[in-house]
Steps between C-alpha positions, in 0.01 A plus 500: 500500500884520521739387222695202601636381168808275500811579305873529510692617795863594584757234603581412850172353580383127527341347191163544649555868566646561168180404339323794642557867435512754772562445870361283766351598836671793686787361700437472874121476500254760615722619781753627240247655265566862407321731746463872548698530829656176602361179653144513603411807302256490202606339183640740223199572297684450178540131563245224439470254791407208260805562283714517818370181633503298168756668274486734200503327167391800297698643216608823670848650559648437845422847623133393517520153646213429744345842435134525440378589142369820636834600648683419178258710298525783757885496484502481107249800502770712663733454205282438190641611167287757324433304192181289436458207286174459290393189300222459254305188584256402205597137456591391844867501414717271714783751484324736733596310808875510388471880451365528846767306653759715330321812610540377862863433450552862394257625769271691261260732644204312355373256251194577279298247316321662203209312350374191663507518885594123539848397410710179528698543832687171461825656366498773759595245770293690756712816463175696424446496878794741548382741225222737458298367202224713328264436231375734210237394254672654199807705388297829543422425858882439563579840341229671722667342802847600397389862455512561859729215632830672457733677753303777674179399322649551162476287192685172449625453153388166330788321326399216258714204424444339154691460179245679278574747209604831650617361837824626632805280618508465879876503482619836565137642590489658840193348677326761731565435858125498572302322233276218389656219287215364298524153335275312266403143460756234402340424164372840387686760685350830583156574377448809283317667778797425740744632243301824459511550884872491506726809511763277326527132395840339542636184359787275609750451205539147400768327295374153423220356280200510727252775466438574854621438862288311761289757679645403842860526363413851356367626807799387699733680263304820515486493894870441496560770258303739739708368790835572337405868485303559812519225762726536817668201688261291707564536871 
């Protein structure tokens, strides 16, 4: 099933076109479709004939217009960032989808759901199709996986995010280039087991009256903090 959600669109289109996001059918019809070696040759395998014929209304950057999901994933795999995002899932938190969507935006190496296997995908806006999503029954299983998942088979440090006693401000802390960013539930934060599994637990310094940040917002800040140090410009 393909995502054909309607939404805003740039100017310069008719009112009908402006109500749809993305692009319409490939201009010129099948004779003009991108092929491997000119007219009459096989279709470039990165492209989806259905999208070429009917338009691409997915929420993807222009680089990937008309590409199959498999082709997009394969291209992203060539430049994944070496950090992973893990989320505890004990209460079917609606924020998990938002975290997954942000992980896609920062091209994380993978997303790990710790606890319940099923999670609410609504907030992910189908971006989980473009990520590698893994499941671990508990924090101990995540740590066991991380023990051999680093560069050259080494260990990935686990960095927790929660404003608990003893946590360290994320501001000024140099996140490891290869690591796992572990987040807890919106209401309760990281479980004691998850905190014990972390190499360090960081918090985002706040200046208002609320006790905590939304889990999705906290994840976005953490990923952006990682990117400020380690990410390179996207081609």
